[in-house]
N, C-alpha and C positions, 0 to 999 in steps of 0.2 A: 210548834218553833220552840229548840234549847235556848235561850241564853248565856251564855257565856264571858269569861272577864278577860279582857285581850291587854297588850298593852301596844301600846302605836309612840313609834318617836317620830318629834315632830320636830319642826327646826328651832336651829339654839335659839333657847332664852323665850320661845314662845308656848310655855305652856302654859300658861293662863291665857293667854291667847285663841288656845286649841279650843279649851274649855269653853270660852264663850260660840266660840265658831260651833261645837258639839253642842250647847244646849240651844244655842237657836234651832239645828237641824234635831232636836226633841232625840239626840244618840244620847243615852245615857253616862256618866264617864266618873272620873275619880282622880282628882290629881292629890295627891296626896302635901301636906302645906305644911313645909318647918314652922316652927314660932323661931323668931333667932334674933337674938340683942344685933343689934349693930351700931355703932359708936362713929360721929362725928365728932368736927372740930369743936361744933358748937351746939350739941346735942346727942342724946342717945336714944335709941328706938326700937320698937319691940315690931320684926318686918314677919313676914309673913315668904316665905324661898321654897319654891315645889322642895319636895326634899329629894326626885329622882332630877337628873337633868336633862329633860329630850326625852321624859315619859308621860304618858298621859295612860289610865287603865278606864278602857271602854267595855261594858256587858251587853253585848247583842249576839244577836243570831248569825250563822252562813250568811244569810241573802241580805243582809244589811251589811256584808262589808264591805259593799268597793262605795257603801255609800258612804262610812267612815275614809276610803282612800280618798275621796275627792273630796273630802272638809278641807280648806288653804291650813294650812299650817299644819300638813298630818306630811309626813314622810311614807312613811308602811305602816306595818305591822312590823312586833320583833318576832323575828320567827325562832325557830327550833326544833334542829334533824330537816327540815324542809317543810315544818305545818307552821301560823303559827302561832306563838303560847300562849296558852292556855292556865290563866292563874288562877287558882278554888278560889270563894265564895269567902273561906276559912280564911284563907291570908288576907285575903284583903279587908274581914274584919279584926283581923291580929293589926295591922298595918293603924288603922280606924283608932283600934283604942291605943294604940302604946302612943300615936297624936296627940292624941287628945290628952294621955295622965301627963305626957313629958315635955319638955321644949330642949333646944336648944341638940335636935337627936342630929350624931354622927353616922351616917353610912360607910362602912366597912365591908367590904369582898370577902364573903369565906372564901380562905383559899388552899386547900383542902391537900395533906404531903404526906407521904410514907409512915406509918406509923400512929399515922389518924386516927382515933376513935368514932368509930362514925356509925350511924343507926341509918335502916334499908327504910323509908319511906314509900317504894310504891313497891310492888311489882311481889312475886310466889315465897319473898323470903323479908314480907312488911315484917316490920317492928324489932328484929332479928339486932341484936345487933355486933361490931366486927371492925379489926386493925386494918388500912388498908398495907398491901400490896406490894400495887404497882399504877402505874397510872400513864394515862395516852388521852389524848385531845378530850376523847365523846367518853373513855369507862374507867371503871376501879374495879383495880383487882380486887376483894376484901376475904379476909380470911372470918368461917365463921365455924367459933367452937360450938361443935353442939355430939350431944354423947360420945363424948368419949373419943369423935372427929373432928378433925379442921375440915372443914368447908370451901371452898373458892371458884367465891361468886365471879363471874365479869358483871357490871349490875356498871350501868349510863350513870350519870355523875348527876342528873336531875331527881336519881330517885335516891338518893342520901341524905342525909343532915351530919354535920360536927355534931359533935359533943362534947369534943375532947381534944389540944392537944398533949403531946406529953410535953415535963420541963425537959426545957432543954436550959441546961447549967452552961455558961460561958468558961 
């Protein structure tokens, strides 16, 4: 029975309540909480807010997935390419370590553009770098210079990570 991390989508602003319900059901979970300074007219206070709005991570086996779906406040698993999206243990650890080190963390969605320099993180070209040639909804065409030839590969977007964007002058 292999346990994997999955993201579940929750009702709006129900992340902490869902964590309580998951704990009562003995389902391992993680809701990354960001320490943020909030100001009111009469005071300032550091509060913990969910880093990912409407998301909680659960570590379960495939057999336990139905039990997660039945937890009050859980809408469904987050899907990628028709299957529940699996989050690696390493990614969860990186989030935990980052939040332990820093407060007031801001999230920005990494958007890949044509000419961006990327690194392939899965598949036969793993750890190779290249430049984005074209994009569509699910695939990225990447130029991979190798042995004085240019290989062009069509790679799923979740199999690449952005290294740096080219400098754009105004």
